[in-house]
C-alpha positions as CSV (number, residue, x, y, z in Angstrom):
1,M,46.5,-29.5,-14.5
2,K,49.5,-30.7,-16.4
3,W,52.3,-28.1,-17.0
4,L,55.0,-28.5,-19.6
5,I,58.2,-26.7,-20.5
6,V,58.0,-24.9,-23.8
7,V,60.9,-23.4,-25.7
8,I,60.0,-20.5,-28.1
9,F,62.7,-20.0,-30.7
10,A,63.6,-16.6,-32.1
11,M,62.2,-15.7,-35.5
12,G,64.6,-15.7,-38.4
13,P,64.4,-13.3,-41.3
14,A,62.5,-15.8,-43.4
15,D,59.8,-16.2,-40.7
16,I,58.9,-12.5,-40.2
17,G,56.4,-12.3,-43.1
18,N,54.5,-15.4,-42.2
19,N,54.4,-15.0,-38.4
20,A,55.9,-18.5,-38.1
21,R,57.3,-19.4,-34.8
22,D,59.0,-22.6,-33.9
23,I,58.4,-24.1,-30.5
24,Y,59.6,-27.2,-28.7
25,V,57.5,-28.8,-26.1
26,F,59.1,-31.0,-23.4
27,T,56.6,-33.7,-22.6
28,D,58.9,-35.3,-20.1
29,P,59.1,-34.2,-17.4
30,Y,55.7,-32.6,-16.8
31,Y,54.5,-30.9,-13.7
32,E,51.3,-30.9,-11.7
33,E,51.9,-27.3,-10.5
34,K,53.1,-24.3,-12.4
35,H,55.5,-23.1,-9.7
36,L,57.3,-26.5,-9.8
37,C,57.8,-26.1,-13.6
38,E,59.0,-22.6,-13.2
39,A,61.5,-23.7,-10.5
40,S,63.0,-26.2,-13.1
41,I,63.4,-23.7,-15.9
42,T,65.3,-21.3,-13.6
43,D,67.4,-24.0,-11.9
44,P,71.0,-23.6,-13.1
45,Q,71.6,-27.3,-12.5
46,Y,68.6,-28.3,-14.7
47,I,69.3,-26.0,-17.6
48,P,72.1,-28.2,-19.1
49,F,69.6,-31.1,-19.4
50,L,67.2,-28.9,-21.4
51,V,70.0,-27.6,-23.7
52,Q,71.3,-31.2,-24.3
53,K,67.8,-32.4,-25.3
54,L,67.5,-29.5,-27.8
55,L,70.9,-30.3,-29.2
56,V,70.0,-33.9,-29.7
57,E,66.7,-32.9,-31.4
58,Y,68.0,-30.2,-33.7
59,G,71.7,-31.2,-34.1
60,K,72.9,-27.7,-33.6
61,P,72.3,-24.7,-31.3
62,Q,69.1,-22.7,-32.0
63,K,68.5,-19.1,-31.0
64,I,66.0,-19.1,-28.2
65,E,63.6,-16.2,-27.5
66,S,62.1,-17.6,-24.2
67,V,61.5,-20.7,-22.1
68,V,58.1,-20.8,-20.4
69,C,55.8,-23.1,-18.5
70,V,52.4,-23.6,-20.3
71,D,49.4,-25.7,-19.4
72,E,48.6,-28.6,-21.6
73,E,45.2,-27.2,-22.8
74,T,46.9,-24.0,-24.0
75,I,49.5,-26.0,-25.9
76,D,46.8,-28.0,-27.6
77,R,45.1,-24.8,-28.7
78,V,48.3,-23.4,-30.1
79,L,49.1,-26.7,-32.0
80,N,45.6,-26.8,-33.4
81,G,46.0,-23.2,-34.7
82,E,43.3,-21.9,-32.3
83,Q,45.7,-19.6,-30.4
84,A,48.9,-17.8,-31.3
85,V,52.2,-18.4,-29.6
């Protein structure tokens, strides 16, 4: 199974009424095992890489609610609207 790092951003005041939730999925790297993915997101030396990638993508800091490891099938269901974040 393929495990990916997913950043779930905090909801802003404009998002509350529509249950919108922004997420960012890191497709590279990916992990074959969940525990390896979880080791990365808790590694103090790896966190700056994640932050830098988000800054490049968004151009400014974003408020983050959580960073989790999710299997690819679940991500597909969320992106297809079949499952909530």
